[in-house]
C-alpha positions in Angstrom: -7.7 -118.6 -9.5 -10.9 -116.7 -8.6 -9.4 -115.7 -5.3 -6.2 -114.6 -6.7 -7.9 -112.5 -9.4 -9.9 -110.8 -6.8 -6.9 -110.1 -4.5 -5.1 -108.6 -7.2 -7.8 -106.4 -8.2 -8.1 -105.4 -4.6 -4.4 -104.7 -3.9 -4.0 -102.6 -7.2 -5.8 -99.7 -5.3 -3.7 -99.9 -2.2 -0.3 -98.5 -1.9 0.5 -101.5 0.6 4.4 -101.0 0.0 4.6 -97.8 1.9 2.2 -98.7 4.7 1.5 -101.2 7.5 -1.2 -102.8 9.3 -1.6 -102.8 12.9 -3.0 -105.8 15.1 -4.1 -104.9 18.6 -4.6 -108.5 20.6 -7.2 -108.9 23.6 -6.4 -112.0 25.2 -9.6 -112.7 26.8 -12.7 -114.7 26.1 -16.1 -115.4 28.0 -14.9 -119.0 28.2 -12.3 -121.2 26.2 -13.6 -123.3 23.3 -12.6 -126.6 23.7 -11.0 -126.7 20.0 -9.4 -123.4 20.5 -5.2 -123.0 21.2 -5.0 -119.2 20.9 -3.3 -117.3 23.6 -6.2 -116.6 25.3 -8.0 -117.3 28.6 -11.5 -117.0 30.5 -12.1 -113.4 31.5 -13.1 -114.9 34.9 -9.6 -116.2 35.5 -7.8 -112.8 34.5 -10.5 -110.2 35.6 -8.1 -108.7 38.2 -5.3 -108.3 35.7 -7.5 -106.6 32.8 -6.6 -103.1 33.8 -3.0 -103.8 34.3 -3.1 -105.5 30.7 -4.8 -102.3 29.1 -2.2 -100.0 30.7 0.6 -102.1 29.3 -1.2 -102.3 25.9 -1.6 -98.5 25.5 1.8 -98.1 26.6 3.0 -100.5 23.6 0.5 -98.6 21.3 1.8 -95.1 22.0 5.5 -96.5 21.6 4.7 -98.2 18.2 2.8 -94.8 17.1 6.2 -92.9 17.5 8.3 -95.6 15.9 6.0 -95.7 12.7 5.9 -92.0 12.4 6.2 -91.2 8.6 4.3 -94.3 7.8 0.4 -94.8 7.2 -1.5 -97.5 8.9 -3.9 -99.0 6.1 -6.0 -101.2 8.2 -6.1 -101.8 12.0 -7.6 -105.0 13.3 -8.5 -105.8 16.7 -8.7 -109.5 17.7 -7.9 -112.0 20.5 -9.4 -113.9 22.4 -12.5 -111.5 22.3 -12.2 -107.9 22.4 -15.9 -107.4 23.6 -15.1 -109.0 26.6 -13.8 -105.5 27.9 -16.5 -103.4 29.4 -17.6 -100.5 27.4 -15.5 -98.0 29.4 -12.4 -100.1 28.8 -13.3 -100.3 25.1 -13.6 -96.6 24.9 -10.5 -95.9 26.5 -8.6 -98.3 24.3 -9.9 -97.0 21.1 -9.3 -93.2 22.4 -5.8 -94.1 22.6 -5.5 -95.4 19.0 -7.5 -92.5 17.8 -4.9 -90.2 19.8 -1.8 -91.7 18.5 -2.5 -93.3 15.0 -3.5 -91.3 12.0 -6.8 -92.2 10.8 -7.0 -90.5 7.5 -6.8 -92.7 4.7 -7.4 -95.7 6.9 -9.1 -98.2 4.8 -10.6 -100.5 7.3 -10.9 -100.8 11.1 -12.3 -104.3 12.4 -13.2 -105.3 15.8 -14.1 -108.8 16.5 -17.2 -109.0 18.6 -17.0 -112.4 18.1 -18.6 -114.0 21.1 -22.5 -113.2 21.1 -22.7 -113.5 24.7 -20.2 -110.6 25.1 -22.1 -108.1 23.0 -24.2 -105.1 24.5 -25.9 -102.2 22.9 -23.3 -100.0 25.0 -20.4 -101.7 23.5 -21.7 -101.7 19.9 -22.4 -97.9 20.5 -18.8 -97.2 21.6 -17.5 -99.2 18.5 -19.6 -96.9 16.2 -18.9 -93.8 18.0 -15.1 -94.6 17.1 -15.7 -95.1 13.6 -15.3 -98.9 13.5 -16.3 -100.2 9.9 -16.1 -103.9 10.4 -17.1 -106.4 13.0 -17.6 -110.0 13.3 -20.1 -112.0 15.1 -19.3 -115.4 15.1 -21.4 -118.5 15.9 -19.2 -121.1 14.6 -22.4 -123.3 14.5 -26.3 -122.3 14.7 -26.8 -125.8 16.6 -27.4 -125.6 20.3 -26.2 -128.9 20.9 -22.9 -128.1 19.4 -22.4 -124.9 21.1 -23.0 -126.9 24.4 -20.4 -129.4 23.5 -17.5 -127.1 22.3 -17.9 -124.8 25.5 -19.5 -121.8 23.7 -21.7 -120.6 26.5 -24.1 -118.5 24.4 -27.3 -119.5 22.7 -28.5 -119.4 19.0 -30.8 -116.7 20.1 -28.2 -114.5 21.2 -26.5 -114.7 17.7 -29.7 -113.5 16.2 -30.0 -110.7 18.9 -26.5 -109.6 18.5 -26.6 -109.4 14.6 -29.9 -107.4 14.6 -28.6 -105.1 17.5 -25.5 -104.2 15.3 -27.6 -103.9 12.0 -29.8 -101.2 13.8 -26.8 -99.4 15.1 -25.8 -99.2 11.4 -23.0 -101.7 10.9 -23.0 -102.5 7.1 -20.0 -104.7 7.2 -20.4 -108.0 9.6 -18.6 -111.1 9.1 -19.6 -114.3 10.6 -17.5 -117.4 11.1 -18.5 -121.0 10.9 -16.4 -124.4 11.2 -17.0 -127.5 9.4 -16.1 -130.7 11.2 -17.5 -129.6 14.7 -17.7 -132.9 17.1 -21.3 -134.7 16.5 -22.4 -132.5 13.6 -23.5 -133.9 10.3 -24.2 -132.2 7.0 -27.8 -131.9 7.8 -26.7 -129.7 10.8 -24.4 -127.6 8.4 -27.3 -127.0 5.9 -29.6 -125.7 8.9 -26.8 -123.5 10.1 -26.4 -122.1 6.7 -30.1 -121.7 6.3 -30.1 -119.6 9.6 -27.3 -117.6 8.6 -28.6 -116.8 5.2 -31.7 -115.6 7.0 -29.4 -112.9 8.7 -27.5 -112.0 5.3 -24.1 -111.0 6.8 -21.5 -109.1 4.3 -18.8 -111.8 5.0 -18.7 -115.5 5.6 -15.6 -117.2 6.7 -15.9 -121.1 6.3 -13.0 -122.6 8.6 -12.3 -126.4 8.4 -11.7 -127.8 12.1 -8.0 -127.5 13.0 -7.3 -129.2 16.5 -3.9 -128.0 17.9 -2.3 -130.1 20.6 -2.4 -127.3 23.2 -6.4 -127.3 22.8 -8.5 -129.1 25.3 -10.0 -131.1 22.1 -6.6 -132.1 21.1 -5.7 -133.2 24.8 -8.9 -135.4 24.8 -7.5 -137.1 21.5 -4.4 -138.1 23.0 -6.1 -139.3 26.2 -8.1 -141.7 23.9 -11.4 -139.8 23.7 -11.0 -139.3 20.1 -13.9 -137.1 18.8 -15.1 -138.9 15.5 -14.8 -136.6 12.3 -15.5 -138.1 8.9 -13.5 -136.5 6.3 -16.3 -137.0 3.5 -18.7 -135.3 5.5 -16.6 -132.3 6.1 -15.7 -132.2 2.4 -19.7 -132.2 1.9 -20.0 -129.5 4.5 -17.3 -127.3 3.0 -18.9 -127.5 -0.5 -22.3 -126.9 0.8 -20.9 -123.8 2.5 -19.5 -122.5 -0.7 -22.7 -123.0 -2.6 -24.8 -121.4 -0.2 -22.3 -118.2 0.2 -22.7 -117.8 -3.6 -26.2 -118.0 -3.2 -26.0 -115.1 -0.8 -24.2 -112.9 -3.2 -21.1 -113.7 -1.4 -17.6 -114.7 -3.2 -14.5 -116.1 -2.1 -11.6 -113.5 -1.5 -9.1 -115.1 0.5 -7.9 -118.8 1.5 -5.4 -120.2 4.0 -4.3 -123.9 5.4 -3.5 -124.5 8.9 -1.8 -127.1 10.6 -3.7 -130.3 11.8 -6.7 -129.1 9.5 -9.2 -131.7 9.3 -9.1 -133.6 5.9 -6.4 -131.2 4.4 -9.2 -128.8 3.6 -8.8 -125.3 4.2 -10.6 -121.9 5.6 -12.2 -119.6 2.8 -13.4 -116.1 3.4 -16.2 -115.0 1.3 -17.7 -111.4 0.9 -19.9 -109.3 -0.9 -18.4 -107.4 -3.9 -17.3 -104.4 -1.9 -17.1 -105.9 1.7 -13.9 -108.1 1.4 -11.7 -108.0 4.4 -8.5 -106.1 3.4 -6.5 -107.0 6.4 -7.1 -110.7 5.8 -5.6 -110.3 2.5 -2.8 -108.1 3.4 -1.5 -110.7 6.3 -2.2 -113.9 4.1 -0.2 -112.7 1.1 2.4 -111.0 3.3 2.3 -107.8 1.2 3.3 -105.5 3.9 4.3 -105.3 7.8 1.9 -106.1 10.3 2.7 -104.8 13.6 1.0 -106.8 16.3 0.5 -105.7 19.7 -0.5 -107.4 23.0 0.3 -110.9 24.7 0.9 -113.4 22.0 1.2 -110.7 19.3 3.5 -112.0 16.2 4.5 -109.0 14.2 5.8 -109.5 10.6 8.2 -107.5 9.0 8.2 -107.6 5.2 11.2 -106.9 3.2 12.3 -106.9 -0.6 8.7 -107.4 -1.8 7.8 -110.3 0.4 11.0 -112.2 -0.4 12.2 -111.9 3.2 10.1 -112.0 6.3 11.2 -111.1 9.9 9.0 -111.8 13.0 9.0 -110.0 16.3 7.0 -112.1 19.2 5.4 -110.9 22.3 5.4 -113.1 25.1 2.2 -115.1 25.4 1.5 -115.2 29.0 -0.5 -112.1 30.2 1.4 -111.7 33.5 4.7 -111.8 31.7 3.5 -109.4 29.2 2.6 -106.8 31.6 5.7 -107.2 33.6 7.8 -107.3 30.7 6.2 -104.5 28.5 9.3 -102.2 28.0 11.3 -105.4 26.7 8.3 -106.1 24.4 8.6 -102.4 23.1 12.4 -102.7 22.9 12.2 -105.6 20.8 10.0 -103.8 18.2 12.3 -100.8 18.3 15.4 -103.0 17.4 13.1 -104.6 14.4 11.3 -101.7 13.2 14.3 -99.6 13.0 15.8 -102.0 10.3 12.4 -101.9 8.3 11.7 -98.0 8.2 
């Protein structure tokens, strides 16, 4: 009820019926986490195709801009994967393309997931600042080094601190951090320490996920092979409750909620934010209030009709090589669908 009331108040100030949101996907990460099933791959395996991918993505961006003339983008969200696996020059060129083709006047929010601390540099953050990015994510998932090593996140706890402080010094005043309850081997005591360390940093948003293991993830495959990672439902419930309590102590209040398939203990993911820092894109996509035009490999666009009573999806292929070679087909798919929405 608290979330519903907060969403209603936020949506009252947005002309979402006549706008849309843009999602730009970068399907590369420094490494692939063991619990992840997103359409992303380790940068080391795809470095030779990154430039080709960007060329295809920018071609799709230019085409979508022409298709959606007359409509205003309310929010832009660059996710993945990890967009900051791109180098500073690549980030600059991609953001310049967006600036050139999309009207920024009246844009409520532009988020870039700088999720992996080991992908963040001062040069990249400065590029984001130069392009007016007003919301970023720096996502530790846990502040326990043993856990980071177990799940395949090749960064250190110290790098989380360094990246966060660097972003603050450069003027970012809306920073989200993600944590996950139920990671392998973690106890409520570990979660308590993670929350203590995050409170020291003081993020503007905190997203608390309950572990959801998909079949495609390495962790899910290990489970099917009999290597089950013990997750105790009661402990996850305790962790989720602890996170909610700590968020409120930090002056962060819930503003959106969603569940996923295979989520541990049938819990949920909850976003907490300061009063004026709620992630608008998150609300718009979860409540299906307006079209989300998704670009890039694995992008899943949602077109909203009749006040949300009908939703049509337009999928891009997930494989990076197929996306590059079939980009004209991806654009045509959107042209056909968007013409019915406009």
